[in-house]
LOGU-275881 format. One line per field, with one value per residue: residue number from 1; residue in three letters; x, y negated, z of N, C-alpha, C in turn. Coordinates in steps of 0.1 Angstrom, whole numbers. Last residue first. Layout:
N
k <- c(NUM / ...)
r <- c(Ala / ...)
npx <- c(X / ...)
npy <- c(Y / ...)
npz <- c(Z / ...)
capx <- c(X / ...)
capy <- c(Y / ...)
capz <- c(Z / ...)
cpx <- c(X / ...)
cpy <- c(Y / ...)
cpz <- c(Z / ...)
% end
This chain:
177
k <- c(177 / 176 / 175 / 174 / 173 / 172 / 171 / 170 / 169 / 168 / 167 / 166 / 165 / 164 / 163 / 162 / 161 / 160 / 159 / 158 / 157 / 156 / 155 / 154 / 153 / 152 / 151 / 150 / 149 / 148 / 147 / 146 / 145 / 144 / 143 / 142 / 141 / 140 / 139 / 138 / 137 / 136 / 135 / 134 / 133 / 132 / 131 / 130 / 129 / 128 / 127 / 126 / 125 / 124 / 123 / 122 / 121 / 120 / 119 / 118 / 117 / 116 / 115 / 114 / 113 / 112 / 111 / 110 / 109 / 108 / 107 / 106 / 105 / 104 / 103 / 102 / 101 / 100 / 99 / 98 / 97 / 96 / 95 / 94 / 93 / 92 / 91 / 90 / 89 / 88 / 87 / 86 / 85 / 84 / 83 / 82 / 81 / 80 / 79 / 78 / 77 / 76 / 75 / 74 / 73 / 72 / 71 / 70 / 69 / 68 / 67 / 66 / 65 / 64 / 63 / 62 / 61 / 60 / 59 / 58 / 57 / 56 / 55 / 54 / 53 / 52 / 51 / 50 / 49 / 48 / 47 / 46 / 45 / 44 / 43 / 42 / 41 / 40 / 39 / 38 / 37 / 36 / 35 / 34 / 33 / 32 / 31 / 30 / 29 / 28 / 27 / 26 / 25 / 24 / 23 / 22 / 21 / 20 / 19 / 18 / 17 / 16 / 15 / 14 / 13 / 12 / 11 / 10 / 9 / 8 / 7 / 6 / 5 / 4 / 3 / 2 / 1)
r <- c(Asp / Ile / Pro / Ser / Val / Asn / Leu / Asn / Leu / Asp / Glu / Phe / Tyr / Lys / Ile / Arg / Asn / Pro / Ile / Thr / Lys / Asn / Ile / Thr / Ser / Lys / Leu / Asp / Glu / Ser / Ile / Arg / Asp / Ser / Arg / Tyr / Thr / Val / Ala / Leu / Tyr / Met / Leu / Phe / Ser / Glu / Ala / Val / Asp / Glu / Arg / Lys / Pro / Asn / Asp / Arg / Ala / Tyr / Thr / Ser / Ile / Phe / Thr / Gly / Asp / Ala / Glu / Gln / Ala / Ala / Leu / Trp / Gly / Ser / Ala / Glu / Ala / His / Asp / Ala / Asp / Leu / Ser / Ile / His / Ser / Gly / Glu / His / Val / Leu / Thr / Glu / Glu / Leu / Ile / Gly / Asn / Ala / Glu / Tyr / Asp / Leu / Gly / Gln / Glu / Thr / His / Ile / Leu / Phe / Asn / Asn / Asn / Gly / Gly / Gly / Phe / Ala / Glu / Asn / Gly / Lys / His / Ile / Trp / Val / Thr / Lys / Ala / Tyr / Asn / Arg / Ile / Ala / Lys / Pro / Leu / Arg / Gly / Ile / Val / Lys / Ala / Tyr / Lys / Asp / Ala / Glu / Ile / Glu / Ala / Leu / Glu / Lys / Thr / Ser / Phe / Lys / Pro / Asn / Val / Gln / Val / Glu / Leu / Ala / Leu / Gly / Asp / Ser / Phe / Thr / Val / Asp / Phe / Met)
npx <- c(-446 / -426 / -407 / -433 / -455 / -466 / -501 / -526 / -549 / -568 / -561 / -569 / -597 / -602 / -598 / -618 / -640 / -638 / -634 / -649 / -647 / -619 / -613 / -628 / -616 / -590 / -597 / -607 / -585 / -554 / -525 / -508 / -521 / -523 / -505 / -516 / -542 / -543 / -520 / -523 / -546 / -535 / -517 / -536 / -550 / -531 / -525 / -551 / -557 / -543 / -552 / -579 / -589 / -585 / -603 / -601 / -574 / -577 / -596 / -596 / -609 / -641 / -671 / -681 / -674 / -681 / -662 / -638 / -642 / -642 / -616 / -603 / -612 / -602 / -576 / -564 / -545 / -530 / -506 / -497 / -496 / -476 / -450 / -451 / -472 / -461 / -440 / -454 / -465 / -441 / -431 / -449 / -444 / -417 / -423 / -439 / -432 / -426 / -399 / -399 / -410 / -389 / -368 / -379 / -376 / -348 / -344 / -366 / -368 / -384 / -380 / -390 / -405 / -424 / -428 / -431 / -418 / -421 / -420 / -392 / -370 / -337 / -315 / -324 / -321 / -337 / -334 / -345 / -363 / -391 / -408 / -409 / -417 / -441 / -436 / -420 / -426 / -396 / -370 / -356 / -362 / -345 / -320 / -319 / -318 / -291 / -274 / -277 / -268 / -241 / -232 / -230 / -210 / -189 / -186 / -198 / -221 / -247 / -250 / -252 / -278 / -275 / -291 / -290 / -304 / -313 / -327 / -338 / -330 / -335 / -315 / -307 / -282 / -273 / -249 / -248 / -233)
npy <- c(214 / 214 / 234 / 255 / 270 / 301 / 305 / 315 / 320 / 302 / 280 / 289 / 290 / 263 / 253 / 267 / 255 / 228 / 211 / 187 / 176 / 173 / 156 / 133 / 126 / 120 / 98 / 80 / 76 / 83 / 98 / 101 / 114 / 140 / 161 / 185 / 187 / 173 / 182 / 210 / 211 / 201 / 222 / 242 / 235 / 238 / 266 / 278 / 270 / 280 / 305 / 307 / 283 / 260 / 240 / 234 / 225 / 203 / 187 / 196 / 210 / 223 / 240 / 259 / 270 / 296 / 303 / 300 / 319 / 342 / 342 / 346 / 371 / 387 / 372 / 359 / 344 / 358 / 370 / 354 / 327 / 322 / 318 / 304 / 286 / 270 / 258 / 240 / 223 / 215 / 200 / 179 / 168 / 159 / 139 / 116 / 89 / 81 / 86 / 114 / 121 / 110 / 128 / 152 / 148 / 150 / 177 / 203 / 234 / 261 / 284 / 319 / 342 / 339 / 303 / 271 / 241 / 209 / 199 / 179 / 163 / 174 / 199 / 223 / 247 / 271 / 289 / 320 / 331 / 328 / 338 / 316 / 291 / 287 / 290 / 269 / 238 / 219 / 212 / 226 / 211 / 189 / 202 / 212 / 189 / 179 / 201 / 203 / 178 / 180 / 202 / 192 / 174 / 192 / 208 / 192 / 196 / 202 / 224 / 247 / 245 / 260 / 278 / 286 / 310 / 308 / 319 / 314 / 305 / 279 / 264 / 280 / 284 / 287 / 290 / 281 / 282)
npz <- c(-985 / -1005 / -1010 / -1002 / -1008 / -1010 / -1008 / -1000 / -1014 / -1006 / -1022 / -1048 / -1043 / -1037 / -1063 / -1076 / -1064 / -1072 / -1096 / -1093 / -1068 / -1065 / -1086 / -1079 / -1054 / -1063 / -1080 / -1060 / -1044 / -1062 / -1048 / -1026 / -1006 / -1014 / -1016 / -1009 / -1021 / -1044 / -1058 / -1059 / -1075 / -1099 / -1105 / -1109 / -1133 / -1153 / -1149 / -1153 / -1179 / -1201 / -1211 / -1208 / -1218 / -1237 / -1235 / -1207 / -1205 / -1221 / -1208 / -1173 / -1154 / -1164 / -1151 / -1133 / -1108 / -1113 / -1133 / -1119 / -1099 / -1115 / -1125 / -1100 / -1094 / -1115 / -1135 / -1155 / -1142 / -1122 / -1129 / -1150 / -1139 / -1120 / -1130 / -1156 / -1153 / -1133 / -1145 / -1161 / -1140 / -1129 / -1150 / -1150 / -1126 / -1130 / -1150 / -1151 / -1156 / -1181 / -1181 / -1179 / -1204 / -1220 / -1212 / -1222 / -1249 / -1249 / -1240 / -1234 / -1218 / -1205 / -1180 / -1178 / -1177 / -1198 / -1194 / -1206 / -1222 / -1236 / -1271 / -1284 / -1291 / -1283 / -1269 / -1244 / -1220 / -1202 / -1173 / -1158 / -1140 / -1121 / -1101 / -1082 / -1087 / -1076 / -1049 / -1042 / -1058 / -1068 / -1064 / -1083 / -1106 / -1101 / -1101 / -1127 / -1143 / -1136 / -1141 / -1169 / -1177 / -1168 / -1183 / -1208 / -1205 / -1198 / -1221 / -1250 / -1269 / -1270 / -1285 / -1270 / -1245 / -1214 / -1191 / -1158 / -1139 / -1105 / -1073 / -1039 / -1014 / -1007 / -1019 / -1050 / -1073 / -1107 / -1131 / -1165 / -1197)
capx <- c(-456 / -435 / -404 / -422 / -453 / -454 / -489 / -516 / -537 / -569 / -559 / -554 / -589 / -603 / -590 / -604 / -638 / -637 / -628 / -648 / -660 / -627 / -607 / -631 / -630 / -592 / -591 / -615 / -597 / -565 / -535 / -502 / -517 / -534 / -500 / -504 / -539 / -553 / -522 / -511 / -546 / -545 / -512 / -526 / -557 / -538 / -515 / -543 / -565 / -539 / -538 / -570 / -591 / -575 / -601 / -614 / -578 / -567 / -600 / -591 / -603 / -627 / -664 / -688 / -672 / -688 / -677 / -641 / -640 / -654 / -627 / -601 / -614 / -617 / -580 / -575 / -553 / -542 / -513 / -498 / -505 / -490 / -452 / -441 / -472 / -473 / -437 / -447 / -474 / -451 / -424 / -448 / -457 / -420 / -414 / -445 / -434 / -440 / -403 / -394 / -417 / -402 / -367 / -377 / -390 / -355 / -340 / -360 / -367 / -379 / -384 / -381 / -395 / -413 / -433 / -429 / -426 / -415 / -427 / -402 / -383 / -348 / -317 / -320 / -320 / -331 / -338 / -336 / -349 / -382 / -405 / -406 / -403 / -440 / -446 / -414 / -430 / -409 / -380 / -354 / -368 / -359 / -324 / -319 / -330 / -303 / -276 / -280 / -282 / -249 / -233 / -240 / -223 / -193 / -191 / -188 / -207 / -243 / -251 / -239 / -275 / -275 / -284 / -293 / -293 / -316 / -316 / -341 / -325 / -345 / -314 / -314 / -289 / -279 / -257 / -245 / -243)
capy <- c(215 / 203 / 225 / 248 / 258 / 294 / 305 / 312 / 328 / 316 / 280 / 287 / 302 / 274 / 248 / 269 / 269 / 232 / 225 / 194 / 179 / 182 / 169 / 140 / 130 / 130 / 110 / 84 / 83 / 74 / 97 / 96 / 100 / 131 / 148 / 182 / 194 / 170 / 168 / 204 / 217 / 193 / 208 / 243 / 234 / 225 / 255 / 280 / 266 / 267 / 301 / 318 / 287 / 272 / 245 / 239 / 238 / 213 / 193 / 188 / 197 / 223 / 230 / 255 / 255 / 289 / 303 / 292 / 305 / 339 / 340 / 333 / 360 / 385 / 379 / 368 / 338 / 351 / 375 / 368 / 331 / 324 / 325 / 314 / 296 / 278 / 268 / 251 / 230 / 222 / 213 / 188 / 173 / 170 / 150 / 129 / 94 / 81 / 72 / 106 / 125 / 105 / 113 / 150 / 148 / 137 / 165 / 195 / 219 / 256 / 270 / 308 / 340 / 349 / 317 / 280 / 254 / 218 / 201 / 190 / 158 / 172 / 185 / 219 / 232 / 268 / 276 / 312 / 336 / 321 / 346 / 330 / 294 / 286 / 299 / 282 / 248 / 225 / 205 / 230 / 224 / 187 / 194 / 221 / 197 / 171 / 196 / 215 / 182 / 169 / 203 / 203 / 169 / 181 / 214 / 194 / 194 / 191 / 211 / 242 / 246 / 247 / 279 / 275 / 308 / 306 / 316 / 317 / 318 / 289 / 266 / 270 / 291 / 278 / 297 / 277 / 288)
capz <- c(-975 / -1004 / -1000 / -997 / -1016 / -1004 / -1015 / -990 / -1018 / -1001 / -1007 / -1044 / -1047 / -1026 / -1051 / -1080 / -1063 / -1058 / -1094 / -1106 / -1073 / -1055 / -1086 / -1092 / -1055 / -1054 / -1086 / -1071 / -1038 / -1058 / -1058 / -1039 / -1004 / -1016 / -1020 / -1003 / -1008 / -1034 / -1056 / -1051 / -1062 / -1092 / -1103 / -1098 / -1120 / -1151 / -1148 / -1140 / -1168 / -1195 / -1212 / -1203 / -1204 / -1236 / -1248 / -1213 / -1198 / -1225 / -1221 / -1185 / -1150 / -1163 / -1159 / -1144 / -1110 / -1102 / -1136 / -1132 / -1096 / -1107 / -1134 / -1108 / -1085 / -1113 / -1123 / -1159 / -1153 / -1119 / -1118 / -1152 / -1150 / -1116 / -1118 / -1153 / -1164 / -1130 / -1135 / -1168 / -1150 / -1121 / -1146 / -1162 / -1128 / -1120 / -1152 / -1150 / -1142 / -1178 / -1183 / -1168 / -1192 / -1221 / -1210 / -1207 / -1243 / -1253 / -1232 / -1245 / -1217 / -1217 / -1182 / -1183 / -1166 / -1199 / -1196 / -1194 / -1221 / -1227 / -1258 / -1285 / -1286 / -1291 / -1274 / -1258 / -1222 / -1215 / -1178 / -1166 / -1140 / -1130 / -1112 / -1078 / -1091 / -1090 / -1055 / -1043 / -1049 / -1071 / -1056 / -1069 / -1104 / -1102 / -1090 / -1116 / -1143 / -1135 / -1128 / -1160 / -1180 / -1164 / -1168 / -1205 / -1209 / -1189 / -1208 / -1240 / -1273 / -1261 / -1292 / -1273 / -1259 / -1221 / -1203 / -1167 / -1148 / -1119 / -1082 / -1053 / -1019 / -1003 / -1005 / -1042 / -1062 / -1096 / -1121 / -1151 / -1187)
cpx <- c(-451 / -444 / -414 / -413 / -441 / -452 / -478 / -502 / -526 / -557 / -559 / -552 / -574 / -596 / -590 / -595 / -624 / -635 / -628 / -644 / -660 / -641 / -616 / -625 / -633 / -607 / -593 / -610 / -606 / -577 / -547 / -512 / -511 / -532 / -512 / -499 / -527 / -550 / -532 / -514 / -535 / -547 / -522 / -520 / -547 / -544 / -521 / -533 / -558 / -546 / -534 / -556 / -582 / -577 / -592 / -611 / -591 / -571 / -590 / -596 / -598 / -621 / -649 / -683 / -680 / -686 / -685 / -656 / -643 / -654 / -640 / -613 / -613 / -620 / -595 / -580 / -565 / -551 / -527 / -507 / -507 / -499 / -466 / -445 / -463 / -475 / -449 / -443 / -467 / -460 / -433 / -441 / -457 / -434 / -416 / -436 / -440 / -443 / -418 / -399 / -412 / -410 / -380 / -375 / -389 / -369 / -346 / -357 / -360 / -379 / -377 / -388 / -386 / -401 / -421 / -436 / -423 / -423 / -419 / -408 / -394 / -360 / -330 / -322 / -315 / -332 / -330 / -342 / -339 / -368 / -395 / -402 / -400 / -426 / -445 / -423 / -424 / -413 / -394 / -364 / -367 / -367 / -339 / -324 / -330 / -316 / -289 / -283 / -286 / -264 / -242 / -242 / -234 / -207 / -196 / -194 / -196 / -228 / -248 / -239 / -261 / -270 / -286 / -284 / -297 / -303 / -320 / -329 / -328 / -341 / -324 / -313 / -294 / -286 / -261 / -254 / -238)
cpy <- c(210 / 203 / 213 / 245 / 249 / 282 / 297 / 312 / 326 / 324 / 294 / 287 / 301 / 286 / 258 / 265 / 273 / 246 / 229 / 208 / 187 / 185 / 178 / 154 / 138 / 136 / 122 / 97 / 88 / 83 / 89 / 95 / 93 / 117 / 138 / 167 / 189 / 176 / 166 / 190 / 211 / 198 / 200 / 229 / 235 / 224 / 242 / 268 / 267 / 263 / 289 / 315 / 298 / 278 / 258 / 246 / 243 / 226 / 204 / 195 / 189 / 210 / 231 / 245 / 250 / 274 / 295 / 291 / 296 / 324 / 337 / 331 / 347 / 374 / 377 / 376 / 346 / 347 / 370 / 375 / 346 / 330 / 328 / 323 / 307 / 289 / 276 / 262 / 242 / 230 / 221 / 201 / 183 / 176 / 162 / 141 / 107 / 86 / 71 / 92 / 116 / 108 / 106 / 135 / 146 / 137 / 152 / 181 / 214 / 241 / 266 / 295 / 328 / 346 / 326 / 293 / 262 / 231 / 210 / 192 / 167 / 167 / 185 / 204 / 230 / 253 / 274 / 298 / 327 / 327 / 340 / 339 / 309 / 288 / 298 / 291 / 262 / 236 / 210 / 223 / 229 / 201 / 192 / 214 / 207 / 179 / 188 / 210 / 193 / 172 / 192 / 204 / 180 / 176 / 203 / 201 / 196 / 188 / 200 / 229 / 240 / 249 / 266 / 276 / 297 / 306 / 315 / 312 / 321 / 303 / 276 / 274 / 279 / 287 / 287 / 284 / 284)
cpz <- c(-961 / -992 / -998 / -1010 / -1011 / -1013 / -1008 / -997 / -1008 / -1004 / -1002 / -1029 / -1044 / -1030 / -1040 / -1068 / -1066 / -1056 / -1080 / -1104 / -1086 / -1060 / -1077 / -1091 / -1068 / -1054 / -1076 / -1078 / -1049 / -1052 / -1053 / -1050 / -1016 / -1014 / -1022 / -1006 / -1001 / -1020 / -1044 / -1048 / -1053 / -1077 / -1095 / -1095 / -1108 / -1137 / -1146 / -1138 / -1155 / -1183 / -1204 / -1203 / -1199 / -1222 / -1248 / -1226 / -1204 / -1218 / -1225 / -1197 / -1161 / -1159 / -1157 / -1154 / -1123 / -1104 / -1125 / -1134 / -1108 / -1103 / -1127 / -1118 / -1092 / -1104 / -1120 / -1147 / -1157 / -1130 / -1116 / -1141 / -1150 / -1127 / -1114 / -1141 / -1160 / -1141 / -1132 / -1158 / -1156 / -1130 / -1137 / -1159 / -1140 / -1123 / -1143 / -1152 / -1141 / -1164 / -1179 / -1169 / -1180 / -1209 / -1211 / -1204 / -1228 / -1248 / -1236 / -1239 / -1229 / -1217 / -1195 / -1184 / -1170 / -1189 / -1198 / -1197 / -1209 / -1227 / -1249 / -1271 / -1289 / -1284 / -1282 / -1260 / -1236 / -1217 / -1191 / -1169 / -1148 / -1129 / -1123 / -1090 / -1089 / -1096 / -1070 / -1051 / -1052 / -1060 / -1058 / -1060 / -1090 / -1100 / -1090 / -1103 / -1131 / -1134 / -1126 / -1146 / -1171 / -1166 / -1162 / -1190 / -1206 / -1192 / -1199 / -1228 / -1263 / -1262 / -1283 / -1280 / -1262 / -1235 / -1211 / -1179 / -1158 / -1127 / -1097 / -1062 / -1033 / -1008 / -999 / -1028 / -1053 / -1086 / -1110 / -1142 / -1173)
% end
């Protein structure tokens, strides 16, 4: 176990599975993922208390105040350039779902938009829509220079009311803002 405190005051306990065999190998994994998590918006780290790191090629997870990471899957996410995006998604489950997934304002935004940003969100609207939409909100609001004009247009046309919902929350997205 490793205690991590970020420069913004948030802290996590990183628990690395003993299958990593040495403290040094465990610490390498803990350090790697703590650095990536530390770059995520504060709003999606607020409720996180722990990170579980395991070997294996299983899906990442987020919920119950915890990031669940499998290192072989993490390598795949890195190779595809989506490690941070995946952790944004999981962090959204940790810190946004409970307060927003079934909130009247969110449900009204879903209804007003009339569609979903992904089939995953569409097929799991109460469980995945906030996480799928928050990543897109970050992309168009804070990183639009990193996405194509076509993608920006698609996001803004598909979920404008969800984007406004997130804007109206005035979430702390440092360190990215």
